[in-house]
N, CA, C and O atoms as a MOPAC input file, in Angstrom:
PM7 MOZYME 1SCF
protein

 N     63.95700 1   183.75600 1    59.42200 1
 C     63.40300 1   183.05200 1    60.53600 1
 C     62.72600 1   181.79800 1    60.01600 1
 O     61.94000 1   181.84000 1    59.06900 1
 N     63.04700 1   180.68200 1    60.65300 1
 C     62.44800 1   179.42600 1    60.20000 1
 C     61.34100 1   179.03100 1    61.15900 1
 O     61.38800 1   179.29700 1    62.36000 1
 N     60.35700 1   178.39300 1    60.58100 1
 C     59.23000 1   177.91800 1    61.37800 1
 C     59.26000 1   176.40500 1    61.39300 1
 O     59.47500 1   175.75800 1    60.36800 1
 N     59.04300 1   175.85900 1    62.56500 1
 C     58.97400 1   174.39800 1    62.68000 1
 C     57.53900 1   174.00700 1    62.39200 1
 O     56.60100 1   174.45500 1    63.05100 1
 N     57.39800 1   173.16300 1    61.39400 1
 C     56.07200 1   172.74100 1    60.97500 1
 C     55.91800 1   171.26000 1    61.29700 1
 O     56.83700 1   170.47700 1    61.05900 1
 N     54.80300 1   170.88000 1    61.81900 1
 C     54.55000 1   169.47300 1    62.08600 1
 C     54.43000 1   168.73800 1    60.76800 1
 O     53.88900 1   169.26900 1    59.79800 1
 N     54.94400 1   167.49600 1    60.73300 1
 C     54.84000 1   166.74100 1    59.48200 1
 C     53.37700 1   166.39700 1    59.19600 1
 O     52.55100 1   166.32100 1    60.10500 1
 N     53.08400 1   166.19400 1    57.92800 1
 C     51.71100 1   165.81000 1    57.58100 1
 C     51.33300 1   164.49500 1    58.25800 1
 O     52.20500 1   163.72100 1    58.65300 1
 N     50.07100 1   164.25400 1    58.38600 1
 C     49.58100 1   163.05100 1    59.05400 1
 C     50.09300 1   161.80800 1    58.32300 1
 O     50.08200 1   161.75800 1    57.09300 1
 N     50.53500 1   160.82300 1    59.07500 1
 C     51.02600 1   159.57600 1    58.48600 1
 C     52.52600 1   159.56600 1    58.25600 1
 O     53.09600 1   158.49100 1    58.06800 1
 N     53.18000 1   160.69300 1    58.26200 1
 C     54.62700 1   160.75000 1    58.07900 1
 C     55.31300 1   160.86900 1    59.43900 1
 O     54.82300 1   161.53800 1    60.34800 1
 N     56.45300 1   160.20600 1    59.54900 1
 C     57.22700 1   160.31900 1    60.78000 1
 C     58.57200 1   160.94600 1    60.46400 1
 O     59.11900 1   160.76500 1    59.37600 1
 N     59.08500 1   161.66700 1    61.40700 1
 C     60.39100 1   162.29200 1    61.26200 1
 C     61.40600 1   161.38100 1    61.93500 1
 O     61.22500 1   161.00100 1    63.09200 1
 N     62.48500 1   161.02100 1    61.21600 1
 C     63.46900 1   160.14100 1    61.84300 1
 C     64.15900 1   160.84300 1    63.00400 1
 O     64.39100 1   162.05100 1    62.97400 1
 N     64.47700 1   160.06900 1    64.01000 1
 C     65.16800 1   160.60500 1    65.18000 1
 C     66.66900 1   160.65300 1    64.91800 1
 O     67.11900 1   160.44700 1    63.79000 1
 N     67.41500 1   160.91800 1    65.93400 1
 C     68.87600 1   160.96300 1    65.75300 1
 C     69.41600 1   159.57600 1    65.39600 1
 O     68.82500 1   158.54900 1    65.73000 1
 N     70.52800 1   159.58300 1    64.72300 1
 C     71.13500 1   158.31700 1    64.31400 1
 C     71.54200 1   157.52900 1    65.55600 1
 O     71.99900 1   158.11400 1    66.53800 1
 N     71.38100 1   156.21500 1    65.52000 1
 C     71.75800 1   155.42200 1    66.69100 1
 C     73.27800 1   155.45400 1    66.89500 1
 O     74.04800 1   155.43700 1    65.93500 1
 N     73.67900 1   155.50100 1    68.13700 1
 C     75.09400 1   155.52600 1    68.47800 1
 C     75.58800 1   154.10600 1    68.71700 1
 O     74.88500 1   153.28200 1    69.30300 1
 N     76.80500 1   153.82900 1    68.25500 1
 C     77.39700 1   152.50600 1    68.45900 1
 C     77.83600 1   152.39900 1    69.91100 1
 O     78.59800 1   153.23300 1    70.40200 1
 N     77.36400 1   151.39200 1    70.58000 1
 C     77.71900 1   151.19900 1    71.98500 1
 C     78.39700 1   149.84900 1    72.18500 1
 O     78.18200 1   149.18400 1    73.19900 1
 N     79.20100 1   149.45400 1    71.23400 1
 C     79.90500 1   148.17600 1    71.32000 1
 C     81.01100 1   148.22500 1    72.35900 1
 O     81.20500 1   149.23900 1    73.03000 1
 N     81.72000 1   147.13900 1    72.48000 1
 C     82.79000 1   147.08900 1    73.48000 1
 C     83.91200 1   148.06400 1    73.14100 1
 O     84.29000 1   148.22100 1    71.98000 1
 N     84.42300 1   148.70000 1    74.15500 1
 C     85.52100 1   149.64400 1    73.95200 1
 C     86.83000 1   148.93500 1    74.23000 1
 O     86.94900 1   148.16600 1    75.18400 1
 N     87.79400 1   149.20000 1    73.39800 1
 C     89.09600 1   148.58300 1    73.58600 1
 C     90.07200 1   149.62400 1    74.11900 1
 O     89.98100 1   150.80700 1    73.79100 1
 N     90.99300 1   149.17000 1    74.93600 1
 C     92.01500 1   150.06200 1    75.47300 1
 C     93.00000 1   150.41700 1    74.36300 1
 O     93.18900 1   149.63700 1    73.43000 1
 N     93.62700 1   151.58700 1    74.45900 1
 C     94.61000 1   151.93700 1    73.42900 1
 C     95.78600 1   150.97300 1    73.46400 1
 O     96.22500 1   150.55000 1    74.53300 1
 N     96.28300 1   150.63500 1    72.30100 1
 C     97.40100 1   149.69500 1    72.20500 1
 C     98.70000 1   150.47600 1    72.27400 1
 O     99.01200 1   151.29100 1    71.40600 1
 N     99.45400 1   150.20100 1    73.34100 1
 C    100.73200 1   150.87600 1    73.52500 1
 C    101.76200 1   150.33700 1    72.54500 1
 O    101.65900 1   149.20700 1    72.06900 1
 N    102.74300 1   151.15400 1    72.25600 1
 C    103.83100 1   150.73800 1    71.38700 1
 C    104.56300 1   149.57300 1    72.04200 1
 O    104.95500 1   149.66300 1    73.20600 1
 N    104.74600 1   148.49000 1    71.30900 1
 C    105.35100 1   147.28300 1    71.85300 1
 C    106.79400 1   147.52300 1    72.26800 1
 O    107.22800 1   147.01800 1    73.30300 1
 N    107.53700 1   148.27900 1    71.48200 1
 C    108.92800 1   148.53700 1    71.82900 1
 C    109.03500 1   149.37200 1    73.10500 1
 O    110.00300 1   149.23400 1    73.85400 1
 N    108.05500 1   150.23100 1    73.35700 1
 C    108.06100 1   151.01700 1    74.59000 1
 C    107.89700 1   150.10200 1    75.79700 1
 O    108.57600 1   150.27800 1    76.80900 1
 N    107.01300 1   149.14000 1    75.69600 1
 C    106.82100 1   148.18800 1    76.79400 1
 C    108.05100 1   147.30900 1    76.98500 1
 O    108.44600 1   147.02700 1    78.11600 1
 N    108.66100 1   146.87300 1    75.87400 1
 C    109.88800 1   146.06700 1    75.97900 1
 C    110.99600 1   146.89100 1    76.61600 1
 O    111.76400 1   146.37000 1    77.42500 1
 N    111.09200 1   148.16800 1    76.26500 1
 C    112.12600 1   149.04000 1    76.84900 1
 C    111.93100 1   149.16600 1    78.34800 1
 O    112.89100 1   149.08100 1    79.11300 1
 N    110.69100 1   149.36700 1    78.76900 1
 C    110.42800 1   149.55300 1    80.19100 1
 C    110.69200 1   148.27200 1    80.97800 1
 O    111.35300 1   148.31200 1    82.01600 1
 N    110.19500 1   147.16400 1    80.50800 1
 C    110.37500 1   145.90700 1    81.24000 1
 C    111.79400 1   145.36800 1    81.09900 1
 O    112.34000 1   144.80200 1    82.04600 1
 N    112.39200 1   145.54000 1    79.92800 1
 C    113.72400 1   145.00100 1    79.67500 1
 C    114.82400 1   145.71600 1    80.41500 1
 O    115.87400 1   145.12900 1    80.67500 1
 N    114.61000 1   146.98400 1    80.76600 1
 C    115.67200 1   147.72600 1    81.45200 1
 C    115.94700 1   147.16600 1    82.83100 1
 O    117.03500 1   147.38300 1    83.36300 1
 N    115.00700 1   146.45500 1    83.43200 1
 C    115.23200 1   145.85600 1    84.74000 1
 C    116.06700 1   144.59200 1    84.65100 1
 O    116.70900 1   144.20200 1    85.62700 1
 N    116.06600 1   143.94700 1    83.49200 1
 C    116.83100 1   142.71200 1    83.30700 1
 C    118.20100 1   143.02000 1    82.72100 1
 O    119.23000 1   142.66300 1    83.29500 1
 N    118.20200 1   143.68600 1    81.57200 1
 C    119.44500 1   144.09400 1    80.90100 1
 C    119.27400 1   145.56900 1    80.54400 1
 O    118.51100 1   145.89000 1    79.63300 1
 N    119.96300 1   146.46600 1    81.23500 1
 C    119.74200 1   147.90000 1    81.00800 1
 C    119.94300 1   148.36000 1    79.56500 1
 O    119.30100 1   149.31500 1    79.12900 1
 N    120.81500 1   147.70000 1    78.82900 1
 C    121.05200 1   148.09800 1    77.43200 1
 C    119.79600 1   147.87400 1    76.59000 1
 O    119.56400 1   148.59900 1    75.62200 1
 N    118.99300 1   146.88800 1    76.94700 1
 C    117.72900 1   146.65100 1    76.23700 1
 C    116.81900 1   147.86800 1    76.39400 1
 O    116.18000 1   148.29100 1    75.43100 1
 N    116.75700 1   148.42700 1    77.59000 1
 C    115.94400 1   149.61800 1    77.80800 1
 C    116.42100 1   150.80400 1    76.99200 1
 O    115.61600 1   151.59300 1    76.49800 1
 N    117.74200 1   150.92800 1    76.84900 1
 C    118.29900 1   152.04700 1    76.09500 1
 C    117.98700 1   151.89600 1    74.60700 1
 O    117.48300 1   152.82600 1    73.97800 1
 N    118.28400 1   150.74000 1    74.05300 1
 C    118.10900 1   150.52400 1    72.61100 1
 C    116.63300 1   150.59400 1    72.22500 1
 O    116.25500 1   151.34600 1    71.32700 1
 N    115.80200 1   149.80400 1    72.91000 1
 C    114.39000 1   149.78100 1    72.55900 1
 C    113.69700 1   151.09800 1    72.92700 1
 O    112.70900 1   151.47100 1    72.29500 1
 N    114.20100 1   151.79700 1    73.93300 1
 C    113.62700 1   153.09400 1    74.28500 1
 C    113.82200 1   154.11900 1    73.19000 1
 O    112.90500 1   154.87600 1    72.87200 1
 N    115.01700 1   154.14900 1    72.60800 1
 C    115.25800 1   155.08900 1    71.51100 1
 C    114.41000 1   154.74000 1    70.28600 1
 O    113.86000 1   155.62700 1    69.63400 1
 N    114.30900 1   153.46500 1    69.98100 1
 C    113.47100 1   153.05100 1    68.84400 1
 C    112.01700 1   153.41600 1    69.10000 1
 O    111.33200 1   153.92400 1    68.21200 1
 N    111.54300 1   153.15500 1    70.32800 1
 C    110.14200 1   153.41500 1    70.65600 1
 C    109.80600 1   154.89400 1    70.61100 1
 O    108.72700 1   155.26200 1    70.14500 1
 N    110.69600 1   155.74800 1    71.08200 1
 C    110.43300 1   157.19400 1    71.03100 1
 C    110.26800 1   157.64300 1    69.58300 1
 O    109.37800 1   158.43600 1    69.27300 1
 N    111.12200 1   157.13700 1    68.69800 1
 C    110.98700 1   157.47600 1    67.28500 1
 C    109.66800 1   157.00600 1    66.69400 1
 O    109.02300 1   157.73600 1    65.94200 1
 N    109.26800 1   155.78700 1    67.03400 1
 C    108.00600 1   155.25800 1    66.50800 1
 C    106.80400 1   156.00500 1    67.07500 1
 O    105.85400 1   156.29600 1    66.34700 1
 N    106.83900 1   156.31400 1    68.35900 1
 C    105.72200 1   157.02900 1    68.97700 1
 C    105.57900 1   158.41700 1    68.35500 1
 O    104.46200 1   158.87200 1    68.10600 1
 N    106.69000 1   159.08600 1    68.10700 1
 C    106.62800 1   160.40600 1    67.46900 1
 C    106.10700 1   160.31100 1    66.04200 1
 O    105.33200 1   161.16400 1    65.60700 1
 N    106.52300 1   159.28800 1    65.31300 1
 C    106.12300 1   159.16200 1    63.90600 1
 C    104.67000 1   158.71500 1    63.76400 1
 O    103.94700 1   159.21100 1    62.89900 1
 N    104.24800 1   157.78800 1    64.60300 1
 C    102.91800 1   157.18800 1    64.45300 1
 C    101.85600 1   157.80500 1    65.33900 1
 O    100.66400 1   157.62100 1    65.09200 1
 N    102.26100 1   158.52900 1    66.36100 1
 C    101.28400 1   159.10700 1    67.27600 1
 C    100.66800 1   158.07900 1    68.20800 1
 O     99.55200 1   158.27900 1    68.68600 1
 N    101.36200 1   156.99400 1    68.47500 1
 C    100.84900 1   155.94100 1    69.34700 1
 C    101.02800 1   156.33600 1    70.81700 1
 O    101.86500 1   157.18100 1    71.13500 1
 N    100.25300 1   155.73300 1    71.69900 1
 C    100.53500 1   155.92900 1    73.11800 1
 C    101.73800 1   155.08100 1    73.52200 1
 O    102.03400 1   154.07300 1    72.88100 1
 N    102.42100 1   155.48400 1    74.56900 1
 C    103.56700 1   154.72800 1    75.04700 1
 C    104.81100 1   155.56500 1    75.23300 1
 O    105.87500 1   155.02900 1    75.54400 1
 N    104.70200 1   156.86600 1    75.05000 1
 C    105.87100 1   157.73500 1    75.19900 1
 C    106.42500 1   157.65100 1    76.61900 1
 O    107.64200 1   157.66100 1    76.80400 1
 N    105.55900 1   157.57000 1    77.61600 1
 C    106.00500 1   157.49400 1    79.00400 1
 C    106.79500 1   156.23200 1    79.28500 1
 O    107.82600 1   156.27600 1    79.95500 1
 N    106.31100 1   155.09600 1    78.77000 1
 C    107.03600 1   153.84200 1    78.95600 1
 C    108.40300 1   153.89500 1    78.27000 1
 O    109.39600 1   153.41600 1    78.81700 1
 N    108.44500 1   154.47200 1    77.08100 1
 C    109.70900 1   154.56400 1    76.34600 1
 C    110.70500 1   155.44200 1    77.09300 1
 O    111.87300 1   155.08000 1    77.23200 1
 N    110.25000 1   156.58900 1    77.57200 1
 C    111.14800 1   157.49100 1    78.29700 1
 C    111.58500 1   156.89400 1    79.62500 1
 O    112.73300 1   157.06300 1    80.03500 1
 N    110.67700 1   156.19500 1    80.30200 1
 C    111.05200 1   155.54400 1    81.55900 1
 C    112.08900 1   154.45000 1    81.30500 1
 O    113.02600 1   154.29000 1    82.08600 1
 N    111.92300 1   153.69600 1    80.21200 1
 C    112.91200 1   152.68200 1    79.85400 1
 C    114.26900 1   153.29600 1    79.56200 1
 O    115.30200 1   152.74400 1    79.94000 1
 N    114.26500 1   154.44400 1    78.88700 1
 C    115.52600 1   155.13900 1    78.61100 1
 C    116.18600 1   155.63300 1    79.89800 1
 O    117.37400 1   155.40100 1    80.12000 1
 N    115.42500 1   156.30200 1    80.72900 1
 C    115.99000 1   156.86800 1    81.95800 1
 C    116.51300 1   155.76500 1    82.87100 1
 O    117.63100 1   155.85200 1    83.37900 1
 N    115.70900 1   154.73600 1    83.07800 1
 C    116.14600 1   153.64600 1    83.94600 1
 C    117.30600 1   152.86900 1    83.33400 1
 O    118.21300 1   152.44000 1    84.04800 1
 N    117.28000 1   152.68500 1    82.01700 1
 C    118.37700 1   151.98300 1    81.35400 1
 C    119.69500 1   152.70700 1    81.52100 1
 O    120.71100 1   152.09300 1    81.84700 1
 N    119.68200 1   154.02600 1    81.29500 1
 C    120.91100 1   154.80300 1    81.48100 1
 C    121.33900 1   154.82100 1    82.95400 1
 O    122.53000 1   154.73800 1    83.25500 1
 N    120.37900 1   154.92800 1    83.85800 1
 C    120.70000 1   154.95800 1    85.28700 1
 C    121.32200 1   153.64100 1    85.74000 1
 O    122.34500 1   153.63800 1    86.42500 1
 N    120.70600 1   152.52300 1    85.35900 1
 C    121.23600 1   151.21900 1    85.76400 1
 C    122.59200 1   150.95300 1    85.12200 1
 O    123.45500 1   150.32900 1    85.74000 1
 N    122.79000 1   151.41700 1    83.89200 1
 C    124.08900 1   151.24100 1    83.24200 1
 C    125.16100 1   152.04200 1    83.96600 1
 O    126.26700 1   151.54600 1    84.18400 1
 N    124.84200 1   153.27000 1    84.33800 1
 C    125.80600 1   154.10200 1    85.07200 1
 C    126.12700 1   153.49700 1    86.43400 1
 O    127.28800 1   153.46800 1    86.84300 1
 N    125.10100 1   153.01400 1    87.14100 1
 C    125.34300 1   152.38000 1    88.43800 1
 C    126.18900 1   151.11900 1    88.29100 1
 O    127.06600 1   150.85300 1    89.11300 1
 N    125.92700 1   150.35700 1    87.25700 1
 C    126.73800 1   149.15900 1    87.01100 1
 C    128.19000 1   149.50400 1    86.72800 1
 O    129.10000 1   148.82800 1    87.20800 1
 N    128.40600 1   150.55800 1    85.94700 1
 C    129.78400 1   150.96900 1    85.64500 1
 C    130.49100 1   151.44900 1    86.91600 1
 O    131.67100 1   151.16000 1    87.11600 1
 N    129.77700 1   152.17600 1    87.76800 1
 C    130.37100 1   152.63300 1    89.02700 1
 C    130.72100 1   151.44400 1    89.91100 1
 O    131.78600 1   151.41800 1    90.52800 1
 N    129.83300 1   150.46800 1    89.97400 1
 C    130.11200 1   149.27500 1    90.78500 1
 C    131.32200 1   148.50900 1    90.25800 1
 O    132.11900 1   148.00300 1    91.04700 1
 N    131.46900 1   148.41800 1    88.95600 1
 C    132.62900 1   147.73200 1    88.38300 1
 C    133.91100 1   148.48300 1    88.73500 1
 O    134.91500 1   147.86200 1    89.08400 1
 N    133.88800 1   149.79600 1    88.64800 1
 C    135.07500 1   150.59900 1    88.98900 1
 C    135.42700 1   150.42800 1    90.47100 1
 O    136.59800 1   150.27600 1    90.81900 1
 N    134.42000 1   150.45200 1    91.33300 1
 C    134.67200 1   150.26100 1    92.77000 1
 C    135.23000 1   148.86800 1    93.02700 1
 O    136.16200 1   148.70800 1    93.81600 1
 N    134.66700 1   147.86100 1    92.36600 1
 C    135.13800 1   146.49000 1    92.54300 1
 C    136.60000 1   146.35800 1    92.10200 1
 O    137.40300 1   145.73500 1    92.79600 1
 N    136.94200 1   146.93600 1    90.96200 1
 C    138.32500 1   146.87400 1    90.47700 1
 C    139.25500 1   147.59800 1    91.45400 1
 O    140.35400 1   147.11900 1    91.73400 1
 N    138.81700 1   148.74800 1    91.97200 1
 C    139.62700 1   149.47600 1    92.94400 1
 C    139.84800 1   148.68800 1    94.22500 1
 O    140.94700 1   148.68500 1    94.77800 1
 N    138.79700 1   148.01900 1    94.69700 1
 C    138.94500 1   147.20300 1    95.91000 1
 C    139.84800 1   146.00400 1    95.65300 1
 O    140.64600 1   145.63600 1    96.51600 1
 N    139.73700 1   145.40400 1    94.50100 1
 C    140.58400 1   144.26600 1    94.14200 1
 C    142.04100 1   144.70700 1    94.05500 1
 O    142.93400 1   144.00600 1    94.53000 1
 N    142.28000 1   145.86300 1    93.44900 1
 C    143.64700 1   146.38000 1    93.34500 1
 C    144.20100 1   146.71800 1    94.72400 1
 O    145.37600 1   146.47100 1    94.99500 1
 N    143.36600 1   147.28400 1    95.60200 1
 C    143.81700 1   147.60500 1    96.95300 1
 C    144.13200 1   146.33600 1    97.73400 1
 O    145.09500 1   146.30100 1    98.50000 1
 N    143.32800 1   145.29500 1    97.54300 1
 C    143.58700 1   144.02600 1    98.23700 1
 C    144.88100 1   143.40200 1    97.75700 1
 O    145.65300 1   142.87400 1    98.55800 1
 N    145.12800 1   143.45700 1    96.44700 1
 C    146.37700 1   142.90800 1    95.91600 1
 C    147.55800 1   143.71200 1    96.45100 1
 O    148.58300 1   143.13200 1    96.81000 1
 N    147.43200 1   145.04000 1    96.51000 1
 C    148.52200 1   145.86800 1    97.02300 1
 C    148.77900 1   145.57600 1    98.50000 1
 O    149.92400 1   145.49700 1    98.94500 1
 N    147.67900 1   145.41500 1    99.25500 1
 C    147.84900 1   145.11900 1   100.67800 1
 C    148.45800 1   143.74000 1   100.87900 1
 O    149.32900 1   143.56700 1   101.73000 1
 N    148.01900 1   142.77900 1   100.12200 1
 C    148.57000 1   141.42900 1   100.24300 1
 C    150.02600 1   141.41000 1    99.80900 1
 O    150.85100 1   140.73500 1   100.42500 1
 N    150.34100 1   142.13800 1    98.76400 1
 C    151.72800 1   142.19300 1    98.27900 1
 C    152.63700 1   142.86500 1    99.29300 1
 O    153.77200 1   142.43100 1    99.48900 1
 N    152.15100 1   143.92800 1    99.94700 1
 C    152.96000 1   144.63100 1   100.94300 1
 C    153.14100 1   143.78600 1   102.18200 1
 O    154.18800 1   143.85500 1   102.82600 1
 N    152.14700 1   142.99200 1   102.53200 1
 C    152.24700 1   142.17300 1   103.73600 1
 C    153.17100 1   141.00000 1   103.51000 1
 O    153.81000 1   140.53100 1   104.45200 1
 N    153.25800 1   140.51900 1   102.29500 1
 C    154.08800 1   139.34600 1   102.04400 1
 C    155.53100 1   139.71100 1   101.68200 1
 O    156.39800 1   138.84000 1   101.61300 1
 N    155.78300 1   140.99700 1   101.45200 1
 C    157.13700 1   141.42200 1   101.09100 1
 C    157.99100 1   141.57600 1   102.35900 1
 O    157.52300 1   142.13200 1   103.35300 1
 N    159.20500 1   141.10100 1   102.32900 1
 C    160.04800 1   141.26200 1   103.52900 1
 C    160.44600 1   142.70900 1   103.74700 1
 O    160.88700 1   143.07100 1   104.83800 1
 N    160.29900 1   143.54300 1   102.72900 1
 C    160.70000 1   144.93900 1   102.85600 1
 C    159.53500 1   145.86200 1   103.22900 1
 O    159.76300 1   147.02400 1   103.56400 1
 N    158.28300 1   145.36500 1   103.17800 1
 C    157.10800 1   146.16500 1   103.56000 1
 C    156.55800 1   147.04900 1   102.46400 1
 O    155.74100 1   147.92900 1   102.73800 1
 N    156.97400 1   146.84400 1   101.25400 1
 C    156.39300 1   147.62000 1   100.13700 1
 C    156.15600 1   146.77000 1    98.95300 1
 O    155.67400 1   147.25800 1    97.93100 1

């Protein structure tokens, strides 16, 4: 059992150490994660490439930004797939128009 004894006269007991209350900075997100997220809206392949790089860096370094990297990947793949579907539909419509125009201009109807 310990007893708390008052210090002798003239001596002071130091208080708790002062806490640093300086300016707080926000966590710095992985730059490639931000590029992946923003770039996927302009060129979807940018989101895919930088998203994969950013996920690797975030896992290795423990940086914040995993959400931005994954969102860039998901949106990049989604926009790429939608673009490919639109190209296929466009080619199909163009081929159908050529077939229709060819059939209409043929004297035999085919």
